N, C-alpha and C positions, 0 to 999 in steps of 0.2 A: 504494500499500500504506499501511497505517496507520503513523504515526510511532511508533517504539519509545521510550517514556518510561522509561528506566532509567538509573540513575546510582548507583554505589556510594559514596555520601558525597561530600563536597566534594573536588574534584579536587586542590586544593593540600594538603588534609589527608591525603588518601590517599597522595599522592606523598611527603609528609613522613614518614609512618609507614613507607613502603617504604624510603626512604633511611636511616632509623634502623636497620632490619634489615640493610641492605646494609653499613652501617658496622661491623657486628659480625663480618663474615665475610671469608674470603679468596677464596671461589669461589661463584659463583651458578649454580644450576641453573634454567634457564628452561624451563617446561613449555608445550608448544604442542599443540593438538588437531590430529592428523595429517590430519583431514578438512578443516580450514581452516587450513593452515600459515601463510598470509599474514594472514588476518582474525583469528586468535587470537594474533598476535605484536604487539608494541608498537613502532611506528615510531620513537619517541624513546627507546628503552630505553637507548641508550648515554648519553644525558643523565642518566638515572636511575642507571645503574650505574657511570658513570665508566670507569676502566680495569680494573675487576675482571674477571678471567678468567671465562668463561661456558661452561657445557656446555648445549647445547640438546637437549631430549628431545622427539621427536615421539611423544606418547603416543597411545594408541588406534590404533596403526599397523595393528592386525589388522582395523580397520574401514575402512581407507583403500585407495584404488586404488594398488597397489604401484608400478606403472610411473611414474605421475605423482609419487608420493612420492619416488622416486629422483631425479627432476628437481629437485624442491624442496629435497631434502637438499644436492645439489651446489650449487644456486644460493645457498642461505643460508650454506653453509660458505664459499663464495667471497666473498659479500657481507660477512660478519661477521669472517671469519678464525678462527672458533671451531668446534670439532667439533660435529657433529649425529649423534645416535643415534636409531634407530627403536626404540620400546619398547611394551610393553603392561603396564599396571599389574597385571593378573591373573596374569601369568607371571613367574617368578623366575629363568629360565635365563640372563639377561643381567646379573645383579646385579654379578658380578665385573668385567665390562667397564665398567660405569658407575663402579664404585668405583676402578678403575684410572685412568680418565680424570680423575676428581676429584682423585686423588692427584697425577697428572701436571700438571694445571692449577695445583695449589696448591704445587708443589715450589719454585718461585722464592721465594715468600713465606717458606716454612719455612727455605730455605737462607740467606736475608737475616737471619733471626733468629739462626741458628746463627753466621753470620759476625760478629754483633754480640756473641757470647759467651753467648747465651741457649740454654737447653736446647731441642731440637726438641719440638714439640707437634703434636697432630692438626690437619689442615686443617679449618678451620671453614666450613661450608656452609649456605646457605639455599635453599629452593625457592620460586621466584616464577612467576606467570603470571596470566592472566585468570581470572575466576571459573569454577569447575567444569570446568577442563580436566584435572583429575585430580591436582592438587598433593598432596593428603593421601594419595591412593592411592599415589603415588610415594614419599612419606615412609614410609608403612607398609611398602611393598616393601623399602625400604632398610634399615629397622630390624628387619624380618622379624617384627614383632609389631604388632598393632592397638592401639598405645598412643595414637594420635590418632583423633579422631572423624572418620569419613568421611561426608559428606552428599551425597545425590543432588541437593539443591537448591543453588542459587547463594547464596553469601555466608554459609556456616555458620561461626561463630566458634570459635576454639580457644584453649586455654591454652598459654602459651609455656614451653618448657623445651628443654634440650639433650639430645641422645641420642647415645651412643657407638655409631656404626655398626660401626667396627672400630678397632684400635689407631691407625690413621692418619687417621680421619675422625670429626669431631663434627658432628652435624646439628641445626640449629635446627628444632624440630618446628612452629613457627609459620610457615605459608606466607605469603609476601608477595603481596598481591592487587594486580595491576597494573590501575589504573582505565581504563575505556574512555571516551573522549571522546564524548559523546552525539551531536555533529554528524556523526560518521562512521556514517551510517545503514546504508550497505552492509555494513559490518562487523557492526554491531549485529544486523542480520537474520540473517546467517549464524551469529552466536554464539547467537541464539535458536533456530536450527534444530538446533544440537548441545546445546541445553539449558544454555547458559552464561549465560543472562539470566533473571532471575526471571520466572516465568510470569504474574505479575500485570502485567507491563510491555508485553504484546503480545496480540494476538488470534490464537488458533491457526489460524483459517481463513486469515487473510492470510499468516501465516508459512508454513503448509503449502502453500499454492498457489504462493507464491514458490519454495519448495523444488522443487516439481514443474516449475516453469518452468526452473529450472537444470538439473535432471536431464534434462528433455526435450532439451536442447541437446547434452549429452554422453553420457548413459546411457539414452537412450530405450528401447532394447530390454529393458533390466533392468526398467524400470517396467511396460512392456507385458506382459512375461512374468509378473511377480509378481502383477499385478492382473488378468490375463487380459483385457486390453483389446484392442479391435480396432486393427489397424495404422493405419487411416485416421481414427480419432477422436482428438480433442484430449485431452491428458492433464490432466484437471481433477478436482477433488474430487467434483463431481457425477457424472461418468462412473464414477469408482471406487466411489462409494457405491451407485450403481444396479447395477454389476456384482457387488458384494458383497452386494447386497440389504440395505443399511443404509438403512432407510426411516423417515421421520418421518410427521407427520400427513398424511392424504389421499394416502398413497403417494409423497410427494415424497422426493427424495434427502436423506438426513440428512448435511448438509455438516459439521455440528459434530462428529459421530462420525467421519466420514471424515478430518477434519483431525487429530483426536487419534490415530487409528490410523496415518495416514501418518507423522506425526512419531515415533511410537513404533517403527514398523517401520524407519524410517530410522536412528534412534538405536541400535537393537539390530543393525543390519547385516543385516536380513532381506531387504531389497530388493536389496542388493549392496554392494560396497566402492567407495566414492566419494571424490573430493576436489572440493569445491565452488568452490575458488578457481581463477582462470585462470592459465595458465602464462606469460602475457606480462607 
C-alpha cells in the first residue's frame, strides 16, 4: 500500500504547543475515535501529560462495534487507571456524566488550593486528541453553543479562549492536537480510513481497499450484504464497482468512484458498526 505522507508540523513544535496547553489546566479530556480506540490514542501520552488527571472519551461510539468497544473500555481503564466514557458528539444526554467526572478528577487540585488558603475556583480543562477525532464537537457539546469552529477536514485552526461550562468547570476552547509519528504507518492508514488524515496525504483507492481487507476478516457478512456481493467472490473495489454499476471508460469498473463511496459509506456507518483495531 502507498505510504501516507502526512505530518501535522514538526513533532517537537507540536508537542511543545501541546505541553503549553497542558500546563494551563488541571484535567485533560483525551478524545479517541471509538472505531480505532488504539490507533487514535497516543502511546507516549503520559510523557506529554505528566501526572495530569485524564478523562478518556470514546467519541463516535454510535458508529462502533459495541461489544468490542466494551472490551477496549475495560482494557484502557485498567491500563491507564483513568475513567473511559463512551460518547457521541451529536447527542447531549451524557453531558452531566462527563461534567461530573471532570469535577471529580479535578477535586484534588481544588482542595489543595483551598488548603493553601486560596478561594476555590472552577476546574480548568483542555480537550486533546488526534486530528479530526471530534475534539471541537466535544467542546461544542460541553458549552452547548457552537462558539468554536467545527471542521470536517483535518487540522482546522481555532482561536483560543476560555469558556465557562458551569460554575465548577472552565474549558479551554482551543483543542490540543496530538501529533502522529509518521513512521507508524499502520496507525496512519486507519486514521485515514476514519478521515483523521488530510486527504492530500493518501490515495483513496489504496486506503479503501485496505479498509475492505480489514472488514473482510471480522465483518465480512456486513460488507457482502450492503454491497450485494456473492459469498464466494473477493471483497474488492472492482467487484463492488461492478455490482453497483459504477463504470468508467469502455465498461471497466470505476475503481476511483468505488473507493470514494466505500470510504464515505464506512465513515457514515452505513455498512455497519465496526472497530478496526485488534483486541490483542
